SERO-4910 file (N, C-alpha, C, O; in steps of 0.05 Angstrom, whole numbers):
BEGIN
 pado doro    nc1    nc2    nc3   cac1   cac2   cac3    cc1    cc2    cc3    oc1    oc2    oc3
  Met    A   -287   -238   -225   -278   -241   -195   -280   -213   -182   -272   -193   -193
  Asn    A   -291   -211   -157   -295   -188   -142   -277   -189   -115   -265   -209   -108
  Val    A   -278   -166   -101   -264   -167    -76   -273   -188    -58   -256   -203    -48
  Gln    A   -299   -190    -52   -309   -211    -35   -300   -239    -42   -291   -254    -25
  Glu    A   -300   -245    -66   -291   -272    -75   -262   -277    -68   -254   -298    -58
  Ile    A   -246   -258    -72   -217   -262    -65   -212   -266    -34   -194   -279    -25
  Phe    A   -229   -252    -21   -228   -256     10   -236   -284     17   -224   -297     33
  Ala    A   -258   -293      4   -268   -320      9   -249   -342     -1   -247   -363     12
  Ala    A   -235   -338    -24   -219   -357    -38   -191   -358    -23   -178   -379    -21
  Gly    A   -181   -333    -12   -154   -330     -6   -144   -351     15   -120   -356     16
  His    A   -163   -365     34   -156   -381     54   -149   -410     44   -141   -427     60
  Met    A   -151   -415     19   -147   -443      8   -119   -445     -7   -120   -446    -32
  Pro    A    -99   -446      5    -75   -449     -7    -66   -473    -24    -46   -475    -37
  Asp    A    -86   -493    -21    -82   -519    -34    -91   -513    -65    -84   -529    -83
  Arg    A   -105   -491    -72   -116   -489    -99   -109   -459   -105   -116   -441    -89
  Leu    A    -98   -453   -125    -90   -424   -135   -110   -415   -155   -114   -430   -174
  His    A   -123   -393   -151   -143   -379   -166   -129   -357   -183   -109   -346   -174
  Arg    A   -138   -351   -206   -128   -330   -222   -131   -304   -205   -153   -297   -196
  Pro    A   -109   -291   -200   -107   -269   -180   -126   -245   -189   -133   -241   -212
  Phe    A   -132   -231   -168   -147   -205   -170   -126   -183   -176   -107   -179   -160
  Ile    A   -127   -170   -198   -107   -150   -209   -117   -122   -202   -140   -114   -209
  Ile    A    -98   -106   -189   -106    -79   -183    -87    -62   -197    -63    -63   -191
  Ala    A    -96    -46   -214    -81    -24   -229    -79      0   -209    -98     14   -204
  Glu    A    -56      4   -198    -49     26   -179    -46     53   -192    -24     60   -199
  Ala    A    -66     67   -196    -64     94   -210    -51    112   -190    -37    129   -199
  Gly    A    -55    111   -166    -45    128   -144    -54    158   -151    -77    165   -151
  Val    A    -32    174   -156    -38    202   -165    -24    205   -191    -20    228   -197
  Asn    A    -17    188   -205     -8    191   -234    -25    206   -251    -17    213   -273
  His    A    -51    211   -243    -66    229   -261    -59    256   -257    -69    273   -271
  Glu    A    -41    263   -238    -31    290   -231    -55    313   -229    -53    335   -239
  Cys    A    -75    304   -218   -100    317   -209   -113    327   -234   -125    349   -233
  Asp    A   -113    313   -256   -128    320   -279   -149    298   -282   -143    275   -288
  Leu    A   -174    305   -278   -197    285   -279   -199    273   -304   -206    249   -305
  Arg    A   -195    285   -325   -199    276   -352   -177    253   -357   -183    233   -370
  Ile    A   -151    255   -344   -130    234   -348   -141    212   -329   -139    189   -337
  Ala    A   -151    217   -306   -159    196   -289   -177    178   -302   -175    153   -301
  Met    A   -199    192   -315   -219    175   -329   -206    157   -350   -212    133   -352
  Lys    A   -187    169   -364   -175    154   -386   -158    129   -374   -155    108   -387
  Met    A   -147    135   -348   -132    111   -337   -152     90   -330   -146     67   -333
  Ile    A   -177     96   -319   -195     76   -316   -204     61   -344   -208     37   -344
  Asp    A   -205     76   -364   -210     63   -389   -189     43   -395   -195     20   -403
  Ala    A   -163     53   -391   -140     36   -398   -139     11   -383   -135    -11   -394
  Ala    A   -144     12   -356   -144     -9   -336   -165    -29   -345   -160    -53   -347
  Ala    A   -190    -20   -351   -210    -38   -362   -201    -52   -387   -205    -76   -390
  Glu    A   -189    -36   -407   -178    -48   -432   -159    -71   -427   -161    -92   -438
  Gly    A   -139    -65   -407   -121    -84   -403   -128   -109   -385   -112   -127   -380
  Gly    A   -149   -107   -378   -159   -133   -361   -155   -132   -330   -154   -152   -317
  Ala    A   -154   -107   -319   -152   -104   -289   -179   -111   -278   -199   -107   -292
  His    A   -179   -121   -256   -205   -124   -240   -212    -99   -225   -235    -94   -218
  Ala    A   -191    -83   -219   -196    -58   -203   -175    -38   -210   -153    -44   -218
  Ile    A   -183    -15   -206   -165     10   -208   -166     25   -180   -187     30   -169
  Lys    A   -144     30   -171   -140     42   -145   -126     70   -145   -105     74   -156
  Phe    A   -139     88   -130   -129    115   -130   -118    122    -99   -124    106    -81
  Gln    A   -105    143    -95    -97    151    -68   -109    176    -58   -112    195    -74
  Asn    A   -117    177    -34   -132    203    -24   -116    210     -1   -114    195     18
  Tyr    A   -104    234     -2    -89    246     22    -91    275     20    -96    286     -1
  Arg    A    -85    289     44    -79    318     45    -54    321     55    -49    311     78
  Ala    A    -35    333     42     -6    337     50     -4    347     79     14    338     93
  Arg    A    -21    365     88    -19    376    114    -26    354    137    -18    356    160
  Gln    A    -41    334    129    -48    314    148    -30    289    147    -32    271    165
  Leu    A    -12    287    124      5    264    120     32    268    129     44    250    141
  Ala    A     42    293    123     71    297    127     76    322    139     63    341    132
  Ser    A     97    324    158    104    348    166    119    366    147    126    356    126
  Gln    A    124    389    151    137    405    129    167    401    130    182    411    114
  His    A    177    384    150    202    376    152    209    345    145    229    333    153
  Ser    A    189    334    128    193    307    120    210    303     96    201    309     74
  Pro    A    233    292     98    251    288     78    241    266     57    224    249     63
  Ala    A    252    266     31    243    247     11    256    219     18    276    218     32
  Tyr    A    242    198      8    254    170     11    255    155    -17    261    131    -18
  Trp    A    251    168    -37    252    160    -64    275    166    -78    292    180    -68
  Asn    A    278    155   -104    301    160   -120    299    188   -132    283    194   -149
  Leu    A    315    206   -122    315    234   -130    323    239   -159    318    261   -169
  Ser    A    335    220   -172    344    222   -200    318    222   -217    317    236   -237
  Cys    A    296    205   -207    274    201   -221    251    221   -211    235    230   -227
  Glu    A    251    227   -186    230    246   -176    249    267   -158    256    261   -135
  Pro    A    255    290   -168    271    309   -155    261    323   -131    277    335   -117
  Thr    A    236    322   -125    223    336   -102    236    324    -78    234    299    -73
  Thr    A    249    341    -61    262    332    -36    248    332    -10    257    321     10
  Ser    A    223    344    -11    207    342     15    180    327      8    167    334    -11
  Gln    A    172    307     25    148    294     22    125    314     23    107    312      6
  Tyr    A    124    332     41    104    351     42     99    369     16     77    377      9
  Ala    A    121    375      2    122    388    -24    110    373    -45     95    383    -62
  Leu    A    119    346    -46    110    330    -66     80    323    -64     66    323    -85
  Phe    A     70    319    -40     41    313    -35     27    336    -39      3    333    -45
  Arg    A     35    359    -37     21    383    -41     12    385    -70    -10    394    -77
  Lys    A     30    377    -87     24    375   -116      0    358   -123    -13    363   -143
  Tyr    A     -6    338   -107    -25    320   -119    -49    314   -100    -60    292   -100
  Asp    A    -54    333    -84    -76    326    -64    -99    346    -71   -111    358    -53
  Lys    A   -104    350    -96   -125    370   -102   -153    356   -107   -173    370   -107
  Phe    A   -154    332   -111   -180    316   -115   -200    319    -88   -191    314    -66
  Arg    A   -225    325    -92   -241    321    -68   -260    301    -75   -260    288    -96
  Thr    A   -279    297    -53   -296    275    -51   -313    272    -78   -316    250    -88
  Glu    A   -323    295    -87   -338    294   -113   -323    285   -135   -335    272   -153
  Asp    A   -297    289   -138   -279    279   -159   -278    248   -156   -279    234   -176
  Tyr    A   -275    238   -134   -274    206   -129   -302    194   -135   -305    172   -145
  Glu    A   -321    209   -128   -349    199   -135   -351    198   -165   -362    178   -175
  Lys    A   -342    216   -181   -344    215   -210   -325    192   -221   -332    179   -241
  Leu    A   -304    188   -210   -287    165   -220   -299    139   -210   -299    120   -226
  His    A   -309    136   -188   -323    112   -180   -346    103   -198   -349     79   -203
  Asp    A   -363    124   -209   -384    122   -226   -374    111   -252   -386     94   -265
  His    A   -349    123   -261   -340    115   -285   -329     89   -286   -332     74   -305
  Ala    A   -314     80   -263   -300     53   -262   -327     31   -262   -325      8   -271
  Arg    A   -348     40   -252   -371     21   -248   -381     15   -275   -388     -7   -282
  Arg    A   -381     38   -292   -393     38   -319   -374     18   -336   -383      3   -353
  Arg    A   -348     21   -330   -328      4   -345   -325    -22   -334   -309    -38   -346
  Gly    A   -339    -30   -313   -338    -57   -303   -312    -66   -285   -306    -89   -283
  Val    A   -299    -45   -273   -276    -49   -258   -283    -37   -230   -296    -16   -227
  Ser    A   -273    -53   -210   -277    -42   -182   -263    -18   -175   -242    -13   -186
  Phe    A   -273     -1   -158   -259     23   -149   -249     24   -123   -265     21   -104
  Leu    A   -223     27   -120   -208     24    -96   -194     49    -90   -187     64   -108
  Val    A   -189     55    -62   -174     79    -57   -156     72    -32   -166     59    -13
  Thr    A   -133     80    -31   -115     81     -8   -120    107      7   -112    128     -2
  Pro    A   -133    105     31   -136    132     45   -113    136     63   -101    117     72
  Phe    A   -107    160     70    -83    165     87    -90    181    112    -72    190    126
  Asp    A   -115    186    120   -126    198    142   -153    190    149   -166    178    132
  Ala    A   -162    196    170   -188    186    178   -212    200    164   -233    188    160
  Asp    A   -207    223    156   -227    239    139   -232    224    113   -254    220    104
  Ala    A   -209    215    100   -209    200     76   -222    177     80   -240    172     63
  Val    A   -218    159     98   -232    134    104   -262    141    106   -277    127     93
  Asp    A   -272    158    120   -299    164    124   -314    172     94   -337    165     88
  Cys    A   -297    188     78   -309    195     53   -309    172     34   -328    170     19
  Met    A   -290    155     34   -285    135     14   -303    110     20   -311     95      1
  Ala    A   -309    104     47   -321     80     54   -345     72     39   -348     49     31
  Pro    A   -364     95     32   -386     86     18   -379     80    -13   -397     71    -28
  Leu    A   -357     84    -23   -350     82    -50   -333     56    -55   -330     48    -78
  Val    A   -322     45    -35   -303     22    -42   -311     -4    -26   -322     -3     -4
  Pro    A   -305    -28    -39   -310    -52    -29   -291    -63     -8   -296    -81      8
  Ala    A   -266    -49     -8   -247    -56     12   -227    -31     17   -224    -14      0
  Met    A   -213    -31     42   -195    -10     47   -167    -22     40   -160    -44     48
  Lys    A   -153     -5     26   -125    -13     23   -106      7     41   -108     31     38
  Ile    A    -90     -6     58    -72     11     76    -43      8     67    -33    -14     61
  Ala    A    -31     30     66     -2     30     57     17     19     78     10     21    102
  Ser    A     40      8     70     60     -5     89     68     14    111     70      6    135
  Ala    A     71     40    103     80     61    123     60     63    144     68     76    165
  Asp    A     37     54    143     18     58    166     15     35    183     -4     35    198
  Ile    A     32     16    182     30     -9    196     33     -7    227     23    -24    242
  Thr    A     47     15    235     49     21    263     27     42    274     25     47    298
  Asn    A     11     53    254     -5     73    259    -32     62    272    -52     59    258
  Lys    A    -34     56    297    -54     40    307    -81     57    306   -102     47    297
  Pro    A    -82     82    314   -108     95    311   -119     97    287   -143     96    286
  Phe    A   -102    101    262   -111    102    236   -121     74    226   -141     71    212
  Leu    A   -104     53    234   -109     27    226   -138     20    233   -155     11    217
  Gln    A   -143     24    262   -169     15    273   -191     31    262   -213     20    258
  His    A   -187     56    257   -209     70    247   -216     61    219   -240     60    212
  Ala    A   -195     55    201   -201     42    176   -216     16    177   -234     10    162
  Ala    A   -206      0    197   -218    -28    198   -247    -26    210   -263    -45    208
  Ala    A   -254     -4    223   -280      0    232   -301      8    213   -325     10    219
  Ala    A   -291     12    189   -310     25    168   -327      4    157   -345     10    141
  Gly    A   -323    -21    163   -341    -43    154   -332    -52    127   -349    -60    111
  Arg    A   -308    -53    121   -298    -62     97   -273    -81    104   -258    -76    123
  Pro    A   -270   -103     84   -243   -119     90   -220   -100     83   -223    -81     69
  Val    A   -195   -108     95   -173    -93     94   -150   -106     77   -143   -129     83
  Leu    A   -139    -92     58   -112   -102     45    -91    -85     56    -90    -60     54
  Leu    A    -72   -100     69    -52    -85     85    -27    -93     74    -21   -116     73
  Ser    A    -10    -72     63     17    -77     54     36    -77     79     32    -64     99
  Val    A     57    -93     75     74    -97    100    103    -94     95    120   -108    106
  Gly    A    108    -74     77    137    -67     69    150    -60     94    138    -48    112
  Ala    A    175    -66     94    196    -56    116    186    -65    144    192    -51    164
  Ser    A    173    -86    146    162    -95    174    173   -123    182    177   -141    165
  Gly    A    177   -125    206    181   -150    218    158   -169    224    135   -158    226
  Arg    A    161   -195    229    138   -207    235    122   -201    260     97   -205    259
  Cys    A    133   -192    280    119   -183    304    102   -157    297     80   -154    307
  Glu    A    112   -138    282     99   -116    274     73   -123    255     51   -111    257
  Ile    A     78   -142    239     58   -153    222     35   -165    238     12   -157    235
  Glu    A     41   -183    255     21   -196    271      8   -179    290    -16   -185    296
  Arg    A     19   -159    302      7   -137    317    -11   -120    302    -32   -111    312
  Ala    A     -4   -115    277    -21    -98    260    -49   -117    252    -71   -106    252
  Val    A    -45   -141    247    -68   -157    242    -85   -160    265   -110   -161    262
  Arg    A    -74   -160    289    -91   -162    314   -109   -135    317   -133   -134    323
  Trp    A    -93   -114    312   -110    -87    313   -134    -87    292   -156    -79    299
  Val    A   -127    -95    269   -151    -97    248   -170   -117    256   -194   -110    258
  Arg    A   -165   -141    262   -182   -161    272   -200   -152    294   -224   -158    294
  Glu    A   -188   -137    314   -204   -126    340   -228   -111    330   -249   -112    343
  Lys    A   -226    -98    307   -249    -82    297   -268    -98    277   -286    -87    265
  Gly    A   -263   -123    275   -281   -140    260   -274   -144    231   -288   -159    217
  Ala    A   -254   -133    222   -247   -132    191   -231   -155    186   -214   -163    202
  Ala    A   -235   -169    159   -219   -189    151   -195   -175    140   -198   -151    135
  Val    A   -173   -186    136   -148   -178    127   -135   -193    106   -133   -217    110
  Ile    A   -124   -184     83   -106   -196     66    -81   -182     68    -80   -158     63
  Leu    A    -58   -195     75    -31   -185     76    -19   -181     45    -21   -198     28
  Met    A     -7   -157     42      5   -156     12     37   -151     19     47   -132     32
  His    A     50   -174      8     79   -172     10     87   -148     -8     76   -143    -29
  Cys    A    107   -132      2    114   -108     -9    143   -100     -2    151   -105     21
  Val    A    157    -90    -20    184    -79    -10    185    -49    -14    183    -39    -36
  Leu    A    189    -35      8    187     -6      8    209      9     -4    224     23     10
  Asn    A    212      5    -32    237     15    -42    228     21    -72    213      5    -84
  Tyr    A    236     43    -84    223     51   -109    246     61   -128    259     81   -121
  Pro    A    251     47   -152    241     22   -158    254     -1   -141    277      2   -132
  Thr    A    242    -21   -136    257    -45   -125    271    -63   -144    260    -72   -164
  Ala    A    298    -68   -139    313    -82   -156    302   -111   -154    290   -118   -134
  Asp    A    308   -129   -176    298   -158   -175    307   -173   -151    293   -188   -139
  Glu    A    334   -166   -145    348   -183   -125    336   -175    -95    341   -189    -75
  Asn    A    319   -153    -95    309   -146    -69    279   -155    -67    265   -150    -47
  Ala    A    268   -169    -91    240   -173    -89    231   -193    -68    209   -190    -57
  His    A    247   -212    -63    243   -234    -42    213   -245    -42    198   -243    -23
  Leu    A    207   -255    -65    179   -265    -69    174   -289    -50    151   -296    -43
  Gly    A    197   -303    -41    191   -327    -21    178   -319      3    168   -336     18
  Arg    A    176   -290      9    160   -281     34    130   -286     31    116   -285     51
  Ile    A    120   -290      6     93   -296      4     84   -320     21     63   -321     34
  Ala    A    102   -338     19     94   -365     36     96   -361     64     81   -372     79
  Ala    A    116   -344     72    119   -339    100     95   -322    113     87   -327    135
  Leu    A     85   -302     97     63   -288    105     39   -306    111     24   -301    129
  Arg    A     36   -328     95     15   -346    100     11   -356    127    -11   -362    136
  Glu    A     34   -358    139     34   -368    171     24   -350    191     18   -358    213
  Val    A     23   -324    183     10   -304    203    -19   -312    209    -35   -315    190
  Pro    A    -26   -314    235    -52   -324    241    -71   -301    237    -64   -278    238
  Gly    A    -97   -309    231   -120   -292    230   -124   -276    204   -139   -257    203
  Ile    A   -110   -285    183   -110   -270    157   -128   -288    138   -133   -311    143
  Ser    A   -137   -274    115   -155   -286     97   -137   -296     73   -147   -313     58
  Gly    A   -113   -286     69    -97   -293     46    -73   -271     45    -71   -253     61
  Val    A    -58   -277     23    -34   -261     18    -32   -252    -11    -35   -268    -30
  Gly    A    -26   -227    -14    -23   -214    -43      5   -202    -45     23   -206    -29
  Tyr    A      8   -189    -66     34   -178    -72     34   -150    -84     23   -146   -107
  Ser    A     44   -132    -73     45   -104    -85     73    -99    -94     92    -97    -79
  Asp    A     74    -97   -121    102    -98   -135    112    -69   -143     99    -53   -157
  His    A    136    -66   -134    149    -40   -143    176    -44   -160    193    -27   -162
  Thr    A    177    -68   -171    199    -73   -191    193    -58   -216    171    -47   -219
  Leu    A    211    -56   -236    206    -47   -261    190    -68   -275    193    -92   -271
  Pro    A    170    -57   -294    154    -77   -305    168    -99   -323    161   -123   -320
  Gly    A    187    -94   -342    198   -112   -358    180   -130   -370    161   -120   -383
  Gly    A    183   -156   -368    166   -177   -378    144   -185   -361    129   -203   -369
  Met    A    140   -174   -339    117   -178   -320    121   -206   -307    103   -217   -293
  Glu    A    145   -218   -310    148   -246   -297    146   -246   -268    138   -266   -256
  Asn    A    153   -221   -255    151   -220   -226    123   -226   -217    120   -242   -198
  Leu    A    102   -215   -229     76   -218   -221     67   -248   -226     51   -259   -211
  Leu    A     79   -261   -248     72   -287   -254     82   -305   -233     68   -323   -224
  Met    A    106   -301   -224    117   -320   -205    103   -315   -179     99   -334   -164
  Ala    A     94   -291   -172     80   -286   -148     55   -300   -149     46   -310   -129
  Thr    A     42   -303   -171     18   -318   -172     23   -348   -168      8   -361   -154
  Ala    A     42   -358   -178     52   -387   -175     57   -391   -145     50   -413   -135
  Leu    A     67   -373   -130     73   -376   -103     48   -372    -84     50   -376    -60
  Gly    A     26   -364    -96      3   -365    -80    -10   -338    -76    -30   -337    -62
  Ala    A      2   -314    -89    -11   -287    -85    -39   -287    -97    -42   -295   -120
  Val    A    -62   -278    -81    -89   -279    -88    -95   -252    -99   -114   -250   -114
  Val    A    -80   -230    -94    -85   -205   -102    -55   -196   -112    -34   -203   -101
  Leu    A    -57   -180   -135    -34   -169   -148    -38   -139   -151    -58   -131   -163
  Glu    A    -20   -121   -140    -25    -92   -146      2    -84   -156     23    -91   -145
  Lys    A      1    -67   -178     23    -55   -188     17    -27   -199     -4    -23   -212
  His    A     34     -7   -194     31     20   -201     25     21   -232     36      5   -247
  Phe    A      6     40   -241     -5     41   -267     -3     67   -278     -8     86   -264
  Thr    A      5     70   -303      8     98   -314     -3     97   -341     -6     77   -354
  Trp    A     -9    124   -350    -20    125   -378      5    134   -396      2    136   -421
  Asp    A     28    139   -384     53    147   -400     80    140   -383     87    155   -365
  Lys    A     92    118   -388    116    111   -374    139    133   -378    159    132   -364
  Asn    A    137    149   -396    158    168   -403    154    194   -389    168    213   -395
  Arg    A    132    196   -370    126    220   -357    147    222   -335    155    201   -325
  Pro    A    156    246   -327    179    249   -308    163    247   -281    139    252   -280
  Gly    A    179    239   -259    173    240   -233    152    220   -222    144    201   -235
  Asn    A    145    226   -198    125    212   -181    127    181   -188    149    170   -186
  Asp    A    105    165   -196    107    137   -196    106    127   -224    104    103   -228
  His    A    109    144   -244    109    135   -271    131    117   -278    129     98   -294
  Tyr    A    155    124   -265    182    109   -276    183     79   -268    201     64   -277
  His    A    165     71   -250    166     43   -242    136     29   -246    130      8   -235
  Ala    A    122     43   -263     94     33   -267     90     20   -292    104     25   -311
  Met    A     71      1   -293     63    -12   -318     43      3   -331     29     18   -317
  Asp    A     38      0   -358     21     14   -374     -1     -7   -386     -4    -30   -376
  Val    A    -16      1   -405    -39    -20   -410    -24    -41   -429    -33    -64   -428
  Ser    A     -5    -37   -443      9    -57   -458     20    -77   -437     14   -101   -440
  Asp    A     34    -70   -416     44    -87   -396     21   -106   -382     25   -129   -376
  Leu    A     -3    -92   -380    -24   -105   -367    -33   -126   -384    -38   -148   -375
  Lys    A    -37   -120   -411    -48   -142   -429    -24   -163   -431    -31   -186   -436
  Lys    A      1   -157   -428     20   -178   -430     19   -196   -407     24   -220   -409
  Phe    A     13   -186   -385     10   -201   -360    -14   -220   -362    -12   -244   -355
  Asn    A    -36   -210   -372    -59   -228   -376    -57   -249   -394    -70   -270   -392
  Arg    A    -38   -245   -414    -31   -268   -433    -16   -288   -417    -21   -312   -419
  Leu    A      3   -280   -401     17   -298   -385     -2   -317   -367      0   -341   -364
  Leu    A    -21   -300   -355    -40   -314   -337    -56   -334   -356    -63   -357   -348
  Asp    A    -61   -326   -380    -75   -347   -397    -58   -372   -401    -67   -395   -398
  Ser    A    -34   -368   -407    -16   -392   -410    -14   -408   -385     -9   -432   -387
  Leu    A    -18   -395   -362    -16   -413   -337    -41   -428   -331    -41   -452   -324
  Phe    A    -63   -413   -334    -90   -423   -323   -104   -437   -346   -117   -457   -342
  Gly    A   -101   -427   -372   -116   -437   -393   -146   -433   -386   -154   -411   -377
  Asn    A   -162   -454   -391   -190   -453   -387   -199   -463   -357   -223   -467   -351
  Arg    A   -177   -465   -340   -183   -475   -315   -187   -455   -294   -171   -436   -294
  Arg    A   -208   -456   -275   -213   -437   -255   -193   -436   -236   -188   -414   -225
  Cys    A   -179   -458   -229   -160   -457   -209   -141   -481   -215   -149   -500   -229
  Ile    A   -116   -481   -204    -97   -500   -206    -82   -507   -181    -86   -494   -161
  Ser    A    -66   -527   -181    -53   -532   -156    -25   -518   -154    -13   -511   -175
  Pro    A    -14   -512   -130     10   -499   -129     29   -515   -142     44   -503   -157
  Glu    A     32   -539   -140     54   -555   -155     53   -553   -183     74   -551   -196
  Ser    A     28   -552   -195     26   -546   -225     35   -521   -232     47   -519   -254
  Ala    A     30   -498   -217     35   -471   -223     66   -467   -224     76   -454   -242
  Ile    A     81   -477   -205    108   -475   -202    121   -490   -222    141   -481   -233
  Glu    A    111   -518   -230    122   -532   -249    120   -517   -278    138   -520   -295
  Thr    A    100   -503   -281     96   -489   -307    112   -460   -309    123   -452   -330
  Val    A    109   -446   -287    121   -420   -288    153   -421   -286    166   -407   -301
  Arg    A    164   -436   -269    192   -438   -263    210   -438   -290    228   -422   -294
  Pro    A    202   -458   -310    217   -459   -334    211   -433   -351    228   -426   -367
  Met    A    189   -421   -349    182   -395   -365    200   -374   -356    210   -358   -372
  Ile    A    206   -373   -331    225   -351   -319    254   -358   -321    271   -341   -326
  Gly    A    261   -383   -317    287   -391   -316    296   -396   -289    288   -381   -272
  Gly    A    315   -417   -283    319   -423   -256    335   -404   -242    331   -399   -218
  Glu    A    357   -391   -256    372   -371   -242    355   -348   -235    358   -337   -213
  Arg    A    338   -338   -255    321   -313   -247    301   -320   -224    296   -303   -206
  Trp    A    290   -345   -225    273   -355   -204    288   -349   -176    277   -335   -158
  Arg    A    311   -360   -175    324   -357   -149    328   -331   -141    323   -325   -118
  Thr    A    337   -312   -161    339   -286   -152    317   -271   -143    318   -256   -125
  Leu    A    293   -277   -157    267   -263   -147    257   -275   -121    246   -261   -105
  Phe    A    262   -304   -116    252   -316    -94    266   -305    -70    252   -301    -50
  Gly    A    292   -300    -70    307   -288    -50    305   -299    -23    304   -323    -21
  Asp    A    304   -286     -1    303   -294     27    273   -296     36    259   -276     34
  Ala    A    265   -318     45    234   -322     52    231   -311     80    208   -308     87
  Ala    A    251   -304     97    247   -295    124    237   -264    123    247   -247    108
  Leu    A    218   -260    142    207   -232    143    223   -214    157    236   -222    176
  Gly    A    223   -189    150    241   -168    165    248   -145    147    242   -145    123
  Leu    A    261   -126    159    271   -102    144    294   -110    127    312   -124    135
  Leu    A    292    -99    103    317   -100     84    331    -75     83    319    -54     86
  Pro    A    359    -76     79    373    -52     80    363    -30     60    366     -6     64
  Cys    A    352    -42     38    341    -19     17    318     -5     26    310     15     14
  Glu    A    305    -16     48    281     -4     58    285     15     84    266     26     95
  Glu    A    311     17     92    315     30    117    307     61    116    297     72    135
  Thr    A    313     74     92    308    104     90    278    107     90    267    125    103
  Ala    A    263     89     73    234     91     74    223     87     99    203    101    104
  Arg    A    232     69    116    221     61    142    222     84    160    203     89    174
  Arg    A    244     98    160    251    119    175    234    147    167    228    164    184
  His    A    229    149    142    217    176    133    188    170    126    174    190    127
  Ala    A    178    149    120    150    144    109    133    136    132    108    139    131
  Arg    A    144    125    152    126    118    175    121    143    190    135    163    185
  Arg    A    101    143    209     92    167    224    100    168    251    105    146    262
  Ser    A    100    188    263    104    194    291     85    213    302     73    229    287
  Ile    A     81    212    328     61    235    342     74    262    336     97    267    340
  Thr    A     54    279    326     64    305    321     48    328    335     24    325    341
  Ala    A     59    349    340     42    369    351     22    384    329     30    396    309
  Ala    A     -4    381    335    -25    391    317    -27    421    314    -37    433    295
  His    A    -15    434    337    -15    464    338      6    468    358     15    449    370
  Pro    A     13    494    364     33    503    384     22    493    412     -1    500    419
  Ile    A     38    477    428     30    469    453     47    484    474     71    482    473
  Pro    A     35    499    492     51    514    511     62    497    534     51    475    541
  Glu    A     82    508    545     96    489    571     77    486    590     63    505    597
  Gly    A     75    461    600     58    459    623     31    447    617     17    437    634
  Lys    A     23    449    592     -4    439    585     -3    407    584     16    393    575
  Arg    A    -27    397    593    -30    368    594    -41    360    564    -58    374    553
  Leu    A    -30    340    554    -34    334    526    -61    322    524    -67    303    539
  Ala    A    -80    332    504   -104    321    498   -105    310    470    -88    318    454
  Pro    A   -124    292    462   -124    282    435   -124    306    414   -110    304    393
  Glu    A   -139    328    420   -137    350    398   -112    363    395   -109    378    376
  Asp    A    -91    359    414    -66    368    412    -47    355    392    -28    366    381
  Leu    A    -54    331    387    -36    313    374    -47    301    348    -71    297    345
  Cys    A    -28    295    327    -35    280    304    -13    265    297      7    266    311
  Cys    A    -14    248    276      7    228    268     16    237    240      0    239    222
  Lys    A     40    242    236     51    250    211     77    238    205     90    229    224
  Arg    A     85    237    181    114    230    171    132    255    180    124    278    181
  Pro    A    157    247    186    171    221    188    165    211    217    150    221    234
  Ala    A    182    187    219    181    173    244    203    181    262    219    164    271
  Ala    A    205    208    268    226    217    285    219    220    313    236    229    329
  Gly    A    195    213    321    184    218    349    173    192    359    181    170    352
  Ile    A    154    196    377    138    173    390    119    162    370    104    176    357
  Ala    A    120    134    368    104    121    351     75    124    355     67    128    378
  Pro    A     59    123    335     29    127    340     16    106    359     -4    113    372
  Tyr    A     25     82    360     14     61    377     16     70    406      0     60    422
  Asp    A     36     89    413     37     97    440     21    123    447     26    137    467
  Met    A      1    129    430    -15    154    432    -28    155    460    -29    177    471
  Glu    A    -36    134    472    -55    131    496    -33    139    519    -38    155    537
  Lys    A     -8    126    517     11    133    538     18    164    541     25    174    563
  Leu    A     15    175    520     23    204    519      3    224    528      9    246    537
  Leu    A    -22    216    526    -47    232    536    -43    235    564    -36    216    578
  Gly    A    -46    261    573    -47    267    603    -21    277    611    -19    290    632
  Leu    A      1    273    596     29    283    606     29    312    594     14    321    577
  Arg    A     49    326    609     52    356    608     74    361    589     93    345    587
  Ala    A     72    382    575     91    393    560    116    404    574    113    424    589
  Ala    A    141    393    570    164    401    588    173    433    579    185    448    594
  Ala    A    165    438    557    173    466    546    152    470    522    136    453    515
  Asp    A    154    495    511    136    501    489    144    481    466    167    477    462
  Ile    A    123    469    452    126    453    430    116    465    407     92    469    406
  Pro    A    130    472    386    119    486    363    102    466    348    105    442    351
  Glu    A     83    476    331     67    463    315     82    447    293    100    459    281
  Asp    A     77    423    287     88    407    265    113    393    274    128    383    257
  Val    A    118    394    297    143    382    307    138    350    320    119    345    334
  Gln    A    153    333    314    152    307    324    158    306    355    177    318    365
  Ile    A    143    293    367    140    293    398    159    271    408    155    247    402
  Thr    A    179    276    422    195    254    436    189    253    465    177    272    475
  Trp    A    198    231    479    193    230    506    206    252    524    196    259    546
  Glu    A    230    262    513    240    284    528    226    308    530    232    324    548
  Met    A    207    311    512    192    336    509    167    336    532    152    356    534
  Val    A    164    313    546    141    312    563    150    302    591    169    288    596
  Val    A    132    312    612    139    303    639    110    294    653     89    300    642
  Arg    A    110    281    675     88    274    687     76    296    703     55    293    716
***
């Protein structure tokens, strides 16, 4: 199965296909190209359809005043900017080498870009664009990614239905197909916060090609992903590591090659030799495997919306309009004066056009989130 096939099959909820599995390497390679290559090998060995990396520059992603939103007992870095600076060393030629190695190993190469430059560099290398939950309000970036001529996998953690539908419209305006990825923006996600019932609710969003699941729970027996499959997820994404005992970043809630093999064995027991199965058959098979009580826990609340456990991440991981350089009092704001960075302490990116042409009410320092009180007509 390839990315084009899952976009084609995702609109048929009456038949469930074996899901497209993405091993999310992120930056767990810690900017060591040799380790990143080994992670591709492990993903191929474990049976992933794709391996995905992240491409960002700390200075374009987060202000120097961006607080952490993760479990500090597992990742002690207290600033997003400081953490991202540790892992933004790969350049385009490094991703090209990883792309070529993935191709040799028979797995698709995917990347989550976090800025327009990353989109432009990665577009020739990837069959689809993956966009993180935190950028669901970042209209300029979303539309730039959607205009790259690739379908879009859009995570929707910490988002309400109106925000999700609006983001889909922005993507569709640029002609890109979109699969929504149910996601809980909490690291790691407790089982009682998984709310897998939302997979069905997301199918009701107009204009999409299907629904997937980006899982942040601890790997355990991998039943969460199996249940998501039974509920209709056509794409499954889970953080991937070469060593679950590594400190910090995303190692502590990631699966490894053994977990990936375990999950594929579970899929074997569900699908057998069949290419697709009915949703009724899938639920009938999977529910006893998981157990009724655990099924109810994981299913949770099917209503879309912000969870209490996501509030900190929503506040700190989303972006707001930020001064790209010092802006003197009285200057009329132009596109080159502004950028969008974390945290969401100022004006939302989708209001960029409203801000252009207004004057700075006082000097605005570089890397400061802009609020309406800082500008005048």
